[in-house]
C-alpha positions as CSV (number, residue, x, y, z in Angstrom):
1,M,0.0,0.0,0.0
2,K,1.2,3.5,-0.8
3,Y,1.7,5.9,2.1
4,K,3.9,8.6,0.6
5,I,4.6,10.0,-2.8
6,V,7.9,11.6,-3.7
7,C,7.3,14.8,-5.8
8,E,9.4,17.7,-7.1
9,V,8.0,20.9,-5.8
10,S,9.1,24.3,-7.3
11,L,8.8,27.4,-5.1
12,P,9.1,30.3,-7.6
13,E,8.8,32.9,-4.9
14,F,12.2,31.7,-3.5
15,E,13.6,30.3,-6.7
16,Y,13.9,26.9,-5.0
17,V,13.1,23.4,-6.0
18,L,12.9,20.5,-3.5
19,D,11.9,16.9,-3.4
20,V,9.1,16.3,-0.9
21,N,7.4,13.2,0.5
22,I,3.7,13.9,0.3
23,P,1.3,11.7,2.4
24,Y,-1.0,9.8,0.1
25,N,-4.1,9.8,2.3
26,K,-4.1,13.5,3.3
27,S,-5.8,16.5,1.7
28,I,-4.2,19.1,-0.6
29,Y,-4.9,21.6,2.2
30,Y,-2.8,19.5,4.5
31,V,0.0,19.4,1.9
32,C,-0.1,23.2,1.6
33,M,0.2,23.6,5.3
34,M,3.1,21.1,5.3
35,L,4.9,23.1,2.6
36,D,4.3,26.3,4.5
37,K,6.0,24.7,7.5
38,I,8.9,23.4,5.3
39,I,9.4,26.9,3.9
40,K,9.4,28.5,7.4
41,E,11.7,26.0,9.0
42,N,14.3,25.4,6.1
43,I,14.2,28.2,3.6
44,Y,12.9,31.5,4.9
45,P,12.2,31.8,8.7
46,A,10.2,35.0,8.4
47,Y,7.8,33.4,5.9
48,E,4.1,33.7,6.8
49,G,1.7,31.3,5.0
50,K,-1.0,32.7,2.8
51,K,-4.6,31.6,2.8
52,D,-4.8,31.9,-1.0
53,S,-1.8,29.7,-1.7
54,S,-2.3,26.9,-4.2
55,L,-0.6,23.7,-5.3
56,I,-0.4,23.5,-9.1
57,D,0.4,20.7,-11.5
58,S,3.5,22.1,-13.4
59,K,2.7,20.0,-16.5
60,T,-0.9,21.2,-17.0
61,G,-0.9,24.5,-15.0
62,I,-4.1,23.4,-13.3
63,P,-4.4,24.1,-9.5
64,F,-5.6,21.3,-7.3
65,D,-8.7,21.7,-5.2
66,K,-7.7,22.0,-1.5
67,N,-10.6,19.8,-0.4
68,M,-9.5,16.7,-2.4
69,L,-7.3,14.0,-1.0
70,V,-3.9,13.4,-2.7
71,S,-5.2,9.9,-3.6
72,E,-8.0,11.5,-5.6
73,T,-5.7,13.6,-7.8
74,T,-3.3,12.9,-10.6
75,I,-0.3,13.3,-8.2
76,K,1.9,10.3,-8.5
77,N,5.6,9.5,-7.8
78,G,7.8,11.9,-9.8
79,T,5.0,14.5,-10.4
80,K,6.3,18.0,-10.7
81,L,4.4,20.5,-8.7
82,T,4.5,24.3,-8.2
83,Y,3.5,26.0,-4.9
84,F,2.5,29.6,-5.0
């Protein structure tokens, strides 16, 4: 059974790309909160998360609905994502 997915996440605001383990059974909202925490702890300590931030499929440019579970989306191992 899958528990985590490894994805490449681009953070254009910081010109930074990182590989992230994303929980398979959590919501996109949870993933966004997780990315906010990663940014604050590892990249820019003064960062404050935004309510209107979104996780976007880099290939299609379509943002994911924050209410969906990762397992219900097209996110798979190796998917390239952008977080604004």
